[in-house]
N, C-alpha and C positions, 0 to 999 in steps of 0.2 A: 630392487629396481634393475640391477644388472642382470639378474636371472630371468627377468621377463623376456628379454631379447635373446640372451645366450642359451637358456634352457627352460622353455615354457613349462614343461612337465615338472621339473624340479621347483620352479617358481610357484606352481599350483600347489604342490605339496607343502611348501613353506607357508603359503597363505593359509592353508588348512590348519597347520600347526599353530600359527599365530592366532587363528580363530579359537582353537582349543585352549590356548594359554589365556586369551582374553576372557573367554567364558568361565574358566576356572577362577580367574582373578575376581570376576564380578559376582559369580553365583556360588562358587565353592567356598569363598571366604565369608559368606553369610553365617555359616554354621559355627558353633563354638568349637566342636571337634568333628573330624571326619575320619574315615578309615585311613590308616597309614598307607595302605596300598595306593590310594588316590593321590596323596602327597608325593609319593615316590614316582607315580606316573607323570605328575606335573614336572618333576625334576628331569625325568627322562625326555619329555617333550622339549624342554628348554635345552638340554644337552644336544638333542638332535639338531636343533637350530644352530647351535654353536658349531657343530661339526659341518654343517652346510657352509657356514660363513668362513670357517678356517679348516681347510681340508687337511687330511693326514690323521690317521688313527692314533699315531703316537703323541699328538698334541694333548689330548684329553683322555684319561683313562677313567672308567666308571665301573665300579664293582658293587653289586648288590647281593648280599648273602642273607637278606632278611626274609624270614618266614613270618609274615605279619598279618595273617588272615583275620585275627581277632583284635588287633590293636587299633587305637584311635589317637589322633594328634590334632593340635590346633592347626588350622589351615594357614598356608603361606608363611610358615615358621622357618622352613629350611631354605627356600629359594633365594632369599637375600644373601645367604652364605655362598651359594653357588654363583650368583651374579657377581659378588665381590671378587671371588677367585678369578672369574673371567675378566672383569673390569680392570683389575690391577695386575694382569699378566701381559707380557709382551706378545704381540700377535704374530711376529715373523719367525719366532724361534722354532726349532725342531726338538724332538724328544719329549719327555714327560714333563710338560709345562704345568698342567692341571691334573690333579688326581682327586676323585670323589669316591668315598667308600661308605657303604651302609651295611649295618649288621644288627640283628636282633638276637638276644639271648633271653628266653622267657619273655618278661615284659620290659626288659631293658633294651633300649634302642640307642645305637651309637652312629653318629654322623661324623665323618671326617673329611675335610677339604684342605688340600695343600696346593699351593701354587708358587711358581717362580715369580719374583717381583720384577716390575719394570725397572730399568736403570734409572737412578735418580729418584725413585719412588720414596716418599717420606714414610715414616713409620705409621702403620695403621693401627697400632695398639695405643696410641696417644689419645688424649681427650679431644684433640682437634679433628679426629677422623669423622667420616661421614655419618649419615643417619642409619645406614643399614645395620651395622653391628649394635649401635645403641638401641635401635628399636627391637632387635632380636633379644638382646639382654633384658630389656624392660618387659617384653612379653613373657619371657621365660620366668622372670621374677614374679609376675602377676599370675601366670597360669600354672607354673610348676615350681613354686617357691622352694620347697625342700626336696624336690624330686629331680633335680637336674644338676649337672656340672658342666661348665664350659671352660675350656682351656684354650687360650690364644697364645701362640708362641711365634717368635720371629727370629730369623737369622739374617745375615747380611743380604742373602738373595732369595730366601723362601719365607712364606707365611703359612701358618697352619692353624686351623680351628678344629677342635675336637669337642663334640657335644654329646653328652650322655643323658638320656631322659628315661625315667620310669614312667611308662605309659599305661593307661587304663585299657581294659578290654571293653567290648561292647556290652 
């Protein structure tokens, strides 16, 4: 809303990105598996919106070293992990608050998200945590039963999720 008056061109770009995200959520999620490159593109679109909302390149670092032309993944599997990193991070801090790293080695895909926790933030590894991690864990169990490993670690001020999945090719 703020951008509509302050920077109409940027607001237009944001609305277009939101449209892309909505289309992906509605239509991309219908398939059982999609190309990994599409899931990564969805993450990049979401990160672009975060960067518009919270300026400063140092707030969020994103590194993608995936060469994933032939791999496929369940849609909307990774975005809750990126959303959680953003949701549970302080918005006014400087420096490397959120870090997202993607990598493929043969058919093994690694996703890692690390974030600074908000002051007073309760533990997100407990059973009382929200539905995001629970739904990701459940989907992983159903879709990649013996083909995944998720490690969730937490310190006093940082939270980290590392997910490794053996993906299928087309």
